[in-house]
mmCIF file of the N, C-alpha and C atoms, coordinates in Angstrom:
data_MODEL
# 
_entry.id   MODEL 
# 
loop_
_atom_site.group_PDB 
_atom_site.id 
_atom_site.type_symbol 
_atom_site.label_atom_id 
_atom_site.label_alt_id 
_atom_site.label_comp_id 
_atom_site.label_asym_id 
_atom_site.label_entity_id 
_atom_site.label_seq_id 
_atom_site.pdbx_PDB_ins_code 
_atom_site.Cartn_x 
_atom_site.Cartn_y 
_atom_site.Cartn_z 
_atom_site.occupancy 
_atom_site.B_iso_or_equiv 
_atom_site.pdbx_formal_charge 
_atom_site.auth_seq_id 
_atom_site.auth_comp_id 
_atom_site.auth_asym_id 
_atom_site.auth_atom_id 
_atom_site.pdbx_PDB_model_num 
ATOM 1   N N  . UNK A 1 1  ? 220.475 175.212 78.005  1.00 0.00 ? 1  UNK A N  1 
ATOM 2   C CA . UNK A 1 1  ? 219.611 175.268 78.915  1.00 0.00 ? 1  UNK A CA 1 
ATOM 3   C C  . UNK A 1 1  ? 219.257 173.982 79.698  1.00 0.00 ? 1  UNK A C  1 
ATOM 4   N N  . UNK A 1 2  ? 219.624 173.559 80.735  1.00 0.00 ? 2  UNK A N  1 
ATOM 5   C CA . UNK A 1 2  ? 218.643 172.147 81.091  1.00 0.00 ? 2  UNK A CA 1 
ATOM 6   C C  . UNK A 1 2  ? 217.512 171.838 80.956  1.00 0.00 ? 2  UNK A C  1 
ATOM 7   N N  . UNK A 1 3  ? 216.955 171.024 80.756  1.00 0.00 ? 3  UNK A N  1 
ATOM 8   C CA . UNK A 1 3  ? 215.667 170.389 80.905  1.00 0.00 ? 3  UNK A CA 1 
ATOM 9   C C  . UNK A 1 3  ? 215.318 169.230 81.673  1.00 0.00 ? 3  UNK A C  1 
ATOM 10  N N  . UNK A 1 4  ? 214.334 169.297 82.710  1.00 0.00 ? 4  UNK A N  1 
ATOM 11  C CA . UNK A 1 4  ? 213.821 168.555 83.580  1.00 0.00 ? 4  UNK A CA 1 
ATOM 12  C C  . UNK A 1 4  ? 212.750 167.897 83.507  1.00 0.00 ? 4  UNK A C  1 
ATOM 13  N N  . UNK A 1 5  ? 212.335 166.608 83.480  1.00 0.00 ? 5  UNK A N  1 
ATOM 14  C CA . UNK A 1 5  ? 210.710 165.963 83.834  1.00 0.00 ? 5  UNK A CA 1 
ATOM 15  C C  . UNK A 1 5  ? 210.833 165.820 85.314  1.00 0.00 ? 5  UNK A C  1 
ATOM 16  N N  . UNK A 1 6  ? 209.514 166.389 85.493  1.00 0.00 ? 6  UNK A N  1 
ATOM 17  C CA . UNK A 1 6  ? 209.115 166.369 86.826  1.00 0.00 ? 6  UNK A CA 1 
ATOM 18  C C  . UNK A 1 6  ? 207.818 165.364 86.764  1.00 0.00 ? 6  UNK A C  1 
ATOM 19  N N  . UNK A 1 7  ? 207.922 164.275 87.958  1.00 0.00 ? 7  UNK A N  1 
ATOM 20  C CA . UNK A 1 7  ? 206.996 163.391 87.835  1.00 0.00 ? 7  UNK A CA 1 
ATOM 21  C C  . UNK A 1 7  ? 206.415 163.051 88.916  1.00 0.00 ? 7  UNK A C  1 
ATOM 22  N N  . UNK A 1 8  ? 204.704 162.949 88.979  1.00 0.00 ? 8  UNK A N  1 
ATOM 23  C CA . UNK A 1 8  ? 204.107 162.688 90.608  1.00 0.00 ? 8  UNK A CA 1 
ATOM 24  C C  . UNK A 1 8  ? 204.462 161.469 90.831  1.00 0.00 ? 8  UNK A C  1 
ATOM 25  N N  . UNK A 1 9  ? 204.859 161.062 92.382  1.00 0.00 ? 9  UNK A N  1 
ATOM 26  C CA . UNK A 1 9  ? 205.065 159.633 92.719  1.00 0.00 ? 9  UNK A CA 1 
ATOM 27  C C  . UNK A 1 9  ? 203.904 158.755 93.021  1.00 0.00 ? 9  UNK A C  1 
ATOM 28  N N  . UNK A 1 10 ? 202.836 159.324 93.723  1.00 0.00 ? 10 UNK A N  1 
ATOM 29  C CA . UNK A 1 10 ? 201.896 158.850 94.099  1.00 0.00 ? 10 UNK A CA 1 
ATOM 30  C C  . UNK A 1 10 ? 200.728 159.583 94.367  1.00 0.00 ? 10 UNK A C  1 
ATOM 31  N N  . UNK A 1 11 ? 199.788 158.812 94.738  1.00 0.00 ? 11 UNK A N  1 
ATOM 32  C CA . UNK A 1 11 ? 198.359 159.572 94.640  1.00 0.00 ? 11 UNK A CA 1 
ATOM 33  C C  . UNK A 1 11 ? 198.125 160.544 95.902  1.00 0.00 ? 11 UNK A C  1 
ATOM 34  N N  . UNK A 1 12 ? 197.620 161.681 95.695  1.00 0.00 ? 12 UNK A N  1 
ATOM 35  C CA . UNK A 1 12 ? 197.665 162.755 96.946  1.00 0.00 ? 12 UNK A CA 1 
ATOM 36  C C  . UNK A 1 12 ? 196.270 163.531 96.799  1.00 0.00 ? 12 UNK A C  1 
ATOM 37  N N  . UNK A 1 13 ? 195.527 163.582 97.829  1.00 0.00 ? 13 UNK A N  1 
ATOM 38  C CA . UNK A 1 13 ? 194.119 164.224 97.923  1.00 0.00 ? 13 UNK A CA 1 
ATOM 39  C C  . UNK A 1 13 ? 194.496 165.097 98.579  1.00 0.00 ? 13 UNK A C  1 
ATOM 40  N N  . UNK A 1 14 ? 194.514 166.542 98.224  1.00 0.00 ? 14 UNK A N  1 
ATOM 41  C CA . UNK A 1 14 ? 194.534 167.381 99.693  1.00 0.00 ? 14 UNK A CA 1 
ATOM 42  C C  . UNK A 1 14 ? 194.060 169.042 98.922  1.00 0.00 ? 14 UNK A C  1 
ATOM 43  N N  . UNK A 1 15 ? 193.215 169.755 100.155 1.00 0.00 ? 15 UNK A N  1 
ATOM 44  C CA . UNK A 1 15 ? 192.529 170.950 99.499  1.00 0.00 ? 15 UNK A CA 1 
ATOM 45  C C  . UNK A 1 15 ? 191.765 170.890 98.215  1.00 0.00 ? 15 UNK A C  1 
ATOM 46  N N  . UNK A 1 16 ? 191.028 169.786 98.086  1.00 0.00 ? 16 UNK A N  1 
ATOM 47  C CA . UNK A 1 16 ? 190.155 169.641 96.787  1.00 0.00 ? 16 UNK A CA 1 
ATOM 48  C C  . UNK A 1 16 ? 190.858 169.232 95.715  1.00 0.00 ? 16 UNK A C  1 
ATOM 49  N N  . UNK A 1 17 ? 192.233 169.055 95.488  1.00 0.00 ? 17 UNK A N  1 
ATOM 50  C CA . UNK A 1 17 ? 193.073 168.880 94.421  1.00 0.00 ? 17 UNK A CA 1 
ATOM 51  C C  . UNK A 1 17 ? 193.203 167.318 94.530  1.00 0.00 ? 17 UNK A C  1 
ATOM 52  N N  . UNK A 1 18 ? 193.323 166.873 93.208  1.00 0.00 ? 18 UNK A N  1 
ATOM 53  C CA . UNK A 1 18 ? 193.604 165.310 93.325  1.00 0.00 ? 18 UNK A CA 1 
ATOM 54  C C  . UNK A 1 18 ? 194.890 165.308 92.419  1.00 0.00 ? 18 UNK A C  1 
ATOM 55  N N  . UNK A 1 19 ? 196.302 164.736 92.904  1.00 0.00 ? 19 UNK A N  1 
ATOM 56  C CA . UNK A 1 19 ? 196.888 164.477 92.190  1.00 0.00 ? 19 UNK A CA 1 
ATOM 57  C C  . UNK A 1 19 ? 197.226 162.772 91.993  1.00 0.00 ? 19 UNK A C  1 
ATOM 58  N N  . UNK A 1 20 ? 197.658 162.549 90.582  1.00 0.00 ? 20 UNK A N  1 
ATOM 59  C CA . UNK A 1 20 ? 197.511 161.078 90.387  1.00 0.00 ? 20 UNK A CA 1 
ATOM 60  C C  . UNK A 1 20 ? 199.026 160.554 89.962  1.00 0.00 ? 20 UNK A C  1 
ATOM 61  N N  . UNK A 1 21 ? 199.623 159.660 90.557  1.00 0.00 ? 21 UNK A N  1 
ATOM 62  C CA . UNK A 1 21 ? 200.591 159.171 90.080  1.00 0.00 ? 21 UNK A CA 1 
ATOM 63  C C  . UNK A 1 21 ? 200.884 158.921 88.717  1.00 0.00 ? 21 UNK A C  1 
ATOM 64  N N  . UNK A 1 22 ? 202.393 159.473 88.424  1.00 0.00 ? 22 UNK A N  1 
ATOM 65  C CA . UNK A 1 22 ? 202.305 159.202 86.725  1.00 0.00 ? 22 UNK A CA 1 
ATOM 66  C C  . UNK A 1 22 ? 202.392 160.741 86.328  1.00 0.00 ? 22 UNK A C  1 
ATOM 67  N N  . UNK A 1 23 ? 201.820 162.151 86.666  1.00 0.00 ? 23 UNK A N  1 
ATOM 68  C CA . UNK A 1 23 ? 201.544 163.246 86.101  1.00 0.00 ? 23 UNK A CA 1 
ATOM 69  C C  . UNK A 1 23 ? 203.004 163.393 85.967  1.00 0.00 ? 23 UNK A C  1 
ATOM 70  N N  . UNK A 1 24 ? 202.986 164.273 84.580  1.00 0.00 ? 24 UNK A N  1 
ATOM 71  C CA . UNK A 1 24 ? 204.211 164.560 84.367  1.00 0.00 ? 24 UNK A CA 1 
ATOM 72  C C  . UNK A 1 24 ? 204.492 165.727 83.486  1.00 0.00 ? 24 UNK A C  1 
ATOM 73  N N  . UNK A 1 25 ? 205.640 167.082 83.738  1.00 0.00 ? 25 UNK A N  1 
ATOM 74  C CA . UNK A 1 25 ? 205.644 167.960 82.950  1.00 0.00 ? 25 UNK A CA 1 
ATOM 75  C C  . UNK A 1 25 ? 207.293 168.196 82.831  1.00 0.00 ? 25 UNK A C  1 
ATOM 76  N N  . UNK A 1 26 ? 207.669 169.044 81.705  1.00 0.00 ? 26 UNK A N  1 
ATOM 77  C CA . UNK A 1 26 ? 208.881 169.201 81.602  1.00 0.00 ? 26 UNK A CA 1 
ATOM 78  C C  . UNK A 1 26 ? 208.989 170.607 81.740  1.00 0.00 ? 26 UNK A C  1 
ATOM 79  N N  . UNK A 1 27 ? 210.619 171.349 82.279  1.00 0.00 ? 27 UNK A N  1 
ATOM 80  C CA . UNK A 1 27 ? 210.539 172.444 82.622  1.00 0.00 ? 27 UNK A CA 1 
ATOM 81  C C  . UNK A 1 27 ? 211.928 173.060 82.168  1.00 0.00 ? 27 UNK A C  1 
ATOM 82  N N  . UNK A 1 28 ? 211.938 173.838 81.281  1.00 0.00 ? 28 UNK A N  1 
ATOM 83  C CA . UNK A 1 28 ? 213.297 174.437 80.988  1.00 0.00 ? 28 UNK A CA 1 
ATOM 84  C C  . UNK A 1 28 ? 213.715 175.088 81.675  1.00 0.00 ? 28 UNK A C  1 
ATOM 85  N N  . UNK A 1 29 ? 214.833 175.248 82.472  1.00 0.00 ? 29 UNK A N  1 
ATOM 86  C CA . UNK A 1 29 ? 215.488 176.334 83.180  1.00 0.00 ? 29 UNK A CA 1 
ATOM 87  C C  . UNK A 1 29 ? 216.776 177.046 82.705  1.00 0.00 ? 29 UNK A C  1 
ATOM 88  N N  . UNK A 1 30 ? 217.282 178.332 83.529  1.00 0.00 ? 30 UNK A N  1 
ATOM 89  C CA . UNK A 1 30 ? 218.674 178.659 82.940  1.00 0.00 ? 30 UNK A CA 1 
ATOM 90  C C  . UNK A 1 30 ? 219.743 178.124 84.240  1.00 0.00 ? 30 UNK A C  1 
ATOM 91  N N  . UNK A 1 31 ? 219.073 177.383 85.079  1.00 0.00 ? 31 UNK A N  1 
ATOM 92  C CA . UNK A 1 31 ? 219.960 176.678 86.134  1.00 0.00 ? 31 UNK A CA 1 
ATOM 93  C C  . UNK A 1 31 ? 220.076 175.425 86.463  1.00 0.00 ? 31 UNK A C  1 
ATOM 94  N N  . UNK A 1 32 ? 221.117 174.634 86.715  1.00 0.00 ? 32 UNK A N  1 
ATOM 95  C CA . UNK A 1 32 ? 221.335 173.398 86.677  1.00 0.00 ? 32 UNK A CA 1 
ATOM 96  C C  . UNK A 1 32 ? 220.822 172.854 87.950  1.00 0.00 ? 32 UNK A C  1 
ATOM 97  N N  . UNK A 1 33 ? 220.253 173.518 89.167  1.00 0.00 ? 33 UNK A N  1 
ATOM 98  C CA . UNK A 1 33 ? 219.767 172.970 90.013  1.00 0.00 ? 33 UNK A CA 1 
ATOM 99  C C  . UNK A 1 33 ? 218.106 172.586 90.234  1.00 0.00 ? 33 UNK A C  1 
ATOM 100 N N  . UNK A 1 34 ? 217.953 171.765 90.875  1.00 0.00 ? 34 UNK A N  1 
ATOM 101 C CA . UNK A 1 34 ? 216.460 171.366 91.120  1.00 0.00 ? 34 UNK A CA 1 
ATOM 102 C C  . UNK A 1 34 ? 215.378 172.239 90.826  1.00 0.00 ? 34 UNK A C  1 
ATOM 103 N N  . UNK A 1 35 ? 214.528 172.182 89.820  1.00 0.00 ? 35 UNK A N  1 
ATOM 104 C CA . UNK A 1 35 ? 213.702 173.467 89.306  1.00 0.00 ? 35 UNK A CA 1 
ATOM 105 C C  . UNK A 1 35 ? 212.534 173.395 90.873  1.00 0.00 ? 35 UNK A C  1 
ATOM 106 N N  . UNK A 1 36 ? 212.388 172.282 91.406  1.00 0.00 ? 36 UNK A N  1 
ATOM 107 C CA . UNK A 1 36 ? 211.338 172.250 92.511  1.00 0.00 ? 36 UNK A CA 1 
ATOM 108 C C  . UNK A 1 36 ? 211.921 173.159 93.651  1.00 0.00 ? 36 UNK A C  1 
ATOM 109 N N  . UNK A 1 37 ? 213.272 173.201 93.708  1.00 0.00 ? 37 UNK A N  1 
ATOM 110 C CA . UNK A 1 37 ? 213.747 173.918 95.189  1.00 0.00 ? 37 UNK A CA 1 
ATOM 111 C C  . UNK A 1 37 ? 214.166 175.612 94.719  1.00 0.00 ? 37 UNK A C  1 
ATOM 112 N N  . UNK A 1 38 ? 214.267 175.628 93.292  1.00 0.00 ? 38 UNK A N  1 
ATOM 113 C CA . UNK A 1 38 ? 214.780 177.049 92.810  1.00 0.00 ? 38 UNK A CA 1 
ATOM 114 C C  . UNK A 1 38 ? 213.258 177.940 92.674  1.00 0.00 ? 38 UNK A C  1 
ATOM 115 N N  . UNK A 1 39 ? 213.764 178.993 93.001  1.00 0.00 ? 39 UNK A N  1 
ATOM 116 C CA . UNK A 1 39 ? 212.683 180.326 93.092  1.00 0.00 ? 39 UNK A CA 1 
ATOM 117 C C  . UNK A 1 39 ? 211.075 179.653 93.348  1.00 0.00 ? 39 UNK A C  1 
ATOM 118 N N  . UNK A 1 40 ? 211.331 178.952 94.492  1.00 0.00 ? 40 UNK A N  1 
ATOM 119 C CA . UNK A 1 40 ? 210.157 178.524 95.365  1.00 0.00 ? 40 UNK A CA 1 
ATOM 120 C C  . UNK A 1 40 ? 209.144 177.300 94.340  1.00 0.00 ? 40 UNK A C  1 
ATOM 121 N N  . UNK A 1 41 ? 209.962 177.024 93.179  1.00 0.00 ? 41 UNK A N  1 
ATOM 122 C CA . UNK A 1 41 ? 209.199 176.243 92.518  1.00 0.00 ? 41 UNK A CA 1 
ATOM 123 C C  . UNK A 1 41 ? 208.191 176.690 91.368  1.00 0.00 ? 41 UNK A C  1 
ATOM 124 N N  . UNK A 1 42 ? 208.252 177.701 91.223  1.00 0.00 ? 42 UNK A N  1 
ATOM 125 C CA . UNK A 1 42 ? 207.522 178.540 90.655  1.00 0.00 ? 42 UNK A CA 1 
ATOM 126 C C  . UNK A 1 42 ? 207.440 177.928 89.069  1.00 0.00 ? 42 UNK A C  1 
ATOM 127 N N  . UNK A 1 43 ? 208.193 177.537 88.389  1.00 0.00 ? 43 UNK A N  1 
ATOM 128 C CA . UNK A 1 43 ? 208.420 176.907 87.071  1.00 0.00 ? 43 UNK A CA 1 
ATOM 129 C C  . UNK A 1 43 ? 207.552 175.485 87.135  1.00 0.00 ? 43 UNK A C  1 
ATOM 130 N N  . UNK A 1 44 ? 207.899 175.145 88.422  1.00 0.00 ? 44 UNK A N  1 
ATOM 131 C CA . UNK A 1 44 ? 206.932 173.579 88.368  1.00 0.00 ? 44 UNK A CA 1 
ATOM 132 C C  . UNK A 1 44 ? 205.702 173.751 88.542  1.00 0.00 ? 44 UNK A C  1 
ATOM 133 N N  . UNK A 1 45 ? 205.415 174.849 89.388  1.00 0.00 ? 45 UNK A N  1 
ATOM 134 C CA . UNK A 1 45 ? 203.698 175.192 89.686  1.00 0.00 ? 45 UNK A CA 1 
ATOM 135 C C  . UNK A 1 45 ? 203.101 175.739 88.270  1.00 0.00 ? 45 UNK A C  1 
ATOM 136 N N  . UNK A 1 46 ? 203.855 176.430 87.607  1.00 0.00 ? 46 UNK A N  1 
ATOM 137 C CA . UNK A 1 46 ? 203.286 176.967 86.398  1.00 0.00 ? 46 UNK A CA 1 
ATOM 138 C C  . UNK A 1 46 ? 203.103 175.827 85.444  1.00 0.00 ? 46 UNK A C  1 
ATOM 139 N N  . UNK A 1 47 ? 203.641 174.802 84.988  1.00 0.00 ? 47 UNK A N  1 
ATOM 140 C CA . UNK A 1 47 ? 203.792 173.978 84.244  1.00 0.00 ? 47 UNK A CA 1 
ATOM 141 C C  . UNK A 1 47 ? 202.617 173.025 84.758  1.00 0.00 ? 47 UNK A C  1 
ATOM 142 N N  . UNK A 1 48 ? 202.547 172.629 85.964  1.00 0.00 ? 48 UNK A N  1 
ATOM 143 C CA . UNK A 1 48 ? 201.532 171.691 86.189  1.00 0.00 ? 48 UNK A CA 1 
ATOM 144 C C  . UNK A 1 48 ? 199.944 172.522 86.305  1.00 0.00 ? 48 UNK A C  1 
ATOM 145 N N  . UNK A 1 49 ? 199.686 173.689 86.234  1.00 0.00 ? 49 UNK A N  1 
ATOM 146 C CA . UNK A 1 49 ? 198.599 174.718 86.131  1.00 0.00 ? 49 UNK A CA 1 
ATOM 147 C C  . UNK A 1 49 ? 198.600 174.485 84.811  1.00 0.00 ? 49 UNK A C  1 
ATOM 148 N N  . UNK A 1 50 ? 199.293 174.761 83.923  1.00 0.00 ? 50 UNK A N  1 
ATOM 149 C CA . UNK A 1 50 ? 199.174 175.064 82.544  1.00 0.00 ? 50 UNK A CA 1 
ATOM 150 C C  . UNK A 1 50 ? 198.530 173.563 81.690  1.00 0.00 ? 50 UNK A C  1 
ATOM 151 N N  . UNK A 1 51 ? 199.380 172.473 82.349  1.00 0.00 ? 51 UNK A N  1 
ATOM 152 C CA . UNK A 1 51 ? 199.091 171.531 81.629  1.00 0.00 ? 51 UNK A CA 1 
ATOM 153 C C  . UNK A 1 51 ? 197.858 170.203 82.249  1.00 0.00 ? 51 UNK A C  1 
ATOM 154 N N  . UNK A 1 52 ? 197.516 170.414 83.453  1.00 0.00 ? 52 UNK A N  1 
ATOM 155 C CA . UNK A 1 52 ? 196.682 169.764 84.225  1.00 0.00 ? 52 UNK A CA 1 
ATOM 156 C C  . UNK A 1 52 ? 195.478 170.557 84.908  1.00 0.00 ? 52 UNK A C  1 
ATOM 157 N N  . UNK A 1 53 ? 195.986 171.797 84.881  1.00 0.00 ? 53 UNK A N  1 
ATOM 158 C CA . UNK A 1 53 ? 194.969 172.740 85.607  1.00 0.00 ? 53 UNK A CA 1 
ATOM 159 C C  . UNK A 1 53 ? 194.871 172.180 87.458  1.00 0.00 ? 53 UNK A C  1 
ATOM 160 N N  . UNK A 1 54 ? 195.965 172.090 87.759  1.00 0.00 ? 54 UNK A N  1 
ATOM 161 C CA . UNK A 1 54 ? 196.218 171.806 89.372  1.00 0.00 ? 54 UNK A CA 1 
ATOM 162 C C  . UNK A 1 54 ? 197.228 172.559 89.639  1.00 0.00 ? 54 UNK A C  1 
ATOM 163 N N  . UNK A 1 55 ? 197.007 172.985 90.976  1.00 0.00 ? 55 UNK A N  1 
ATOM 164 C CA . UNK A 1 55 ? 198.056 173.965 91.700  1.00 0.00 ? 55 UNK A CA 1 
ATOM 165 C C  . UNK A 1 55 ? 198.672 173.006 92.483  1.00 0.00 ? 55 UNK A C  1 
ATOM 166 N N  . UNK A 1 56 ? 199.694 172.188 92.138  1.00 0.00 ? 56 UNK A N  1 
ATOM 167 C CA . UNK A 1 56 ? 200.528 171.522 92.902  1.00 0.00 ? 56 UNK A CA 1 
ATOM 168 C C  . UNK A 1 56 ? 200.856 171.954 94.192  1.00 0.00 ? 56 UNK A C  1 
ATOM 169 N N  . UNK A 1 57 ? 201.244 173.445 94.425  1.00 0.00 ? 57 UNK A N  1 
ATOM 170 C CA . UNK A 1 57 ? 201.876 174.044 95.742  1.00 0.00 ? 57 UNK A CA 1 
ATOM 171 C C  . UNK A 1 57 ? 200.591 173.636 96.588  1.00 0.00 ? 57 UNK A C  1 
ATOM 172 N N  . UNK A 1 58 ? 199.443 174.342 96.185  1.00 0.00 ? 58 UNK A N  1 
ATOM 173 C CA . UNK A 1 58 ? 198.162 174.566 97.365  1.00 0.00 ? 58 UNK A CA 1 
ATOM 174 C C  . UNK A 1 58 ? 198.078 172.747 97.523  1.00 0.00 ? 58 UNK A C  1 
ATOM 175 N N  . UNK A 1 59 ? 198.159 171.917 96.420  1.00 0.00 ? 59 UNK A N  1 
ATOM 176 C CA . UNK A 1 59 ? 198.170 170.357 97.120  1.00 0.00 ? 59 UNK A CA 1 
ATOM 177 C C  . UNK A 1 59 ? 198.865 169.771 98.342  1.00 0.00 ? 59 UNK A C  1 
ATOM 178 N N  . UNK A 1 60 ? 200.067 170.683 98.562  1.00 0.00 ? 60 UNK A N  1 
ATOM 179 C CA . UNK A 1 60 ? 201.141 170.322 99.216  1.00 0.00 ? 60 UNK A CA 1 
ATOM 180 C C  . UNK A 1 60 ? 202.149 169.293 98.659  1.00 0.00 ? 60 UNK A C  1 
ATOM 181 N N  . UNK A 1 61 ? 202.284 169.233 97.316  1.00 0.00 ? 61 UNK A N  1 
ATOM 182 C CA . UNK A 1 61 ? 203.036 168.223 97.012  1.00 0.00 ? 61 UNK A CA 1 
ATOM 183 C C  . UNK A 1 61 ? 204.203 168.714 95.997  1.00 0.00 ? 61 UNK A C  1 
ATOM 184 N N  . UNK A 1 62 ? 204.593 170.285 96.422  1.00 0.00 ? 62 UNK A N  1 
ATOM 185 C CA . UNK A 1 62 ? 205.724 170.746 95.942  1.00 0.00 ? 62 UNK A CA 1 
ATOM 186 C C  . UNK A 1 62 ? 206.773 170.577 96.525  1.00 0.00 ? 62 UNK A C  1 
ATOM 187 N N  . UNK A 1 63 ? 207.272 169.152 96.700  1.00 0.00 ? 63 UNK A N  1 
ATOM 188 C CA . UNK A 1 63 ? 208.594 168.639 97.432  1.00 0.00 ? 63 UNK A CA 1 
ATOM 189 C C  . UNK A 1 63 ? 209.062 167.303 96.616  1.00 0.00 ? 63 UNK A C  1 
ATOM 190 N N  . UNK A 1 64 ? 210.326 166.982 96.962  1.00 0.00 ? 64 UNK A N  1 
ATOM 191 C CA . UNK A 1 64 ? 210.664 165.676 96.178  1.00 0.00 ? 64 UNK A CA 1 
ATOM 192 C C  . UNK A 1 64 ? 210.144 164.469 96.779  1.00 0.00 ? 64 UNK A C  1 
ATOM 193 N N  . UNK A 1 65 ? 209.279 164.621 98.081  1.00 0.00 ? 65 UNK A N  1 
ATOM 194 C CA . UNK A 1 65 ? 209.090 163.590 98.697  1.00 0.00 ? 65 UNK A CA 1 
ATOM 195 C C  . UNK A 1 65 ? 207.531 162.927 97.526  1.00 0.00 ? 65 UNK A C  1 
ATOM 196 N N  . UNK A 1 66 ? 206.854 164.047 97.056  1.00 0.00 ? 66 UNK A N  1 
ATOM 197 C CA . UNK A 1 66 ? 205.794 163.670 95.970  1.00 0.00 ? 66 UNK A CA 1 
ATOM 198 C C  . UNK A 1 66 ? 206.218 163.525 94.704  1.00 0.00 ? 66 UNK A C  1 
ATOM 199 N N  . UNK A 1 67 ? 207.393 164.285 94.209  1.00 0.00 ? 67 UNK A N  1 
ATOM 200 C CA . UNK A 1 67 ? 207.634 164.688 93.112  1.00 0.00 ? 67 UNK A CA 1 
ATOM 201 C C  . UNK A 1 67 ? 209.189 163.936 92.650  1.00 0.00 ? 67 UNK A C  1 
ATOM 202 N N  . UNK A 1 68 ? 209.156 163.261 91.582  1.00 0.00 ? 68 UNK A N  1 
ATOM 203 C CA . UNK A 1 68 ? 210.667 162.630 91.113  1.00 0.00 ? 68 UNK A CA 1 
ATOM 204 C C  . UNK A 1 68 ? 210.945 163.643 90.102  1.00 0.00 ? 68 UNK A C  1 
ATOM 205 N N  . UNK A 1 69 ? 212.554 164.135 90.313  1.00 0.00 ? 69 UNK A N  1 
ATOM 206 C CA . UNK A 1 69 ? 213.021 165.121 89.101  1.00 0.00 ? 69 UNK A CA 1 
ATOM 207 C C  . UNK A 1 69 ? 213.928 164.365 88.637  1.00 0.00 ? 69 UNK A C  1 
ATOM 208 N N  . UNK A 1 70 ? 214.061 164.308 87.388  1.00 0.00 ? 70 UNK A N  1 
ATOM 209 C CA . UNK A 1 70 ? 215.292 163.874 86.370  1.00 0.00 ? 70 UNK A CA 1 
ATOM 210 C C  . UNK A 1 70 ? 215.735 164.601 85.292  1.00 0.00 ? 70 UNK A C  1 
ATOM 211 N N  . UNK A 1 71 ? 216.888 164.953 84.930  1.00 0.00 ? 71 UNK A N  1 
ATOM 212 C CA . UNK A 1 71 ? 217.156 166.022 84.482  1.00 0.00 ? 71 UNK A CA 1 
ATOM 213 C C  . UNK A 1 71 ? 217.365 165.261 83.088  1.00 0.00 ? 71 UNK A C  1 
ATOM 214 N N  . UNK A 1 72 ? 217.241 165.901 81.879  1.00 0.00 ? 72 UNK A N  1 
ATOM 215 C CA . UNK A 1 72 ? 216.861 164.908 80.965  1.00 0.00 ? 72 UNK A CA 1 
ATOM 216 C C  . UNK A 1 72 ? 217.423 165.718 79.482  1.00 0.00 ? 72 UNK A C  1 
ATOM 217 N N  . UNK A 1 73 ? 218.028 166.949 79.517  1.00 0.00 ? 73 UNK A N  1 
ATOM 218 C CA . UNK A 1 73 ? 218.735 167.884 78.645  1.00 0.00 ? 73 UNK A CA 1 
ATOM 219 C C  . UNK A 1 73 ? 219.830 168.653 79.150  1.00 0.00 ? 73 UNK A C  1 
# 
């Protein structure tokens, strides 16, 4: 199963949520496609909520403008 590392690129403050550059999560998926665009990015949203307690979707940062996606496994 492919593993991806998703890292925030820059600071963003929106809807009372602060995203800092360098916040990073790892997501394991059953698909080789970008997890940010697969299933509405729910795996990425869940990972950021679990690790940092932030709703990256509510902050408007659930896209490749704000997130760097790398396949690591």
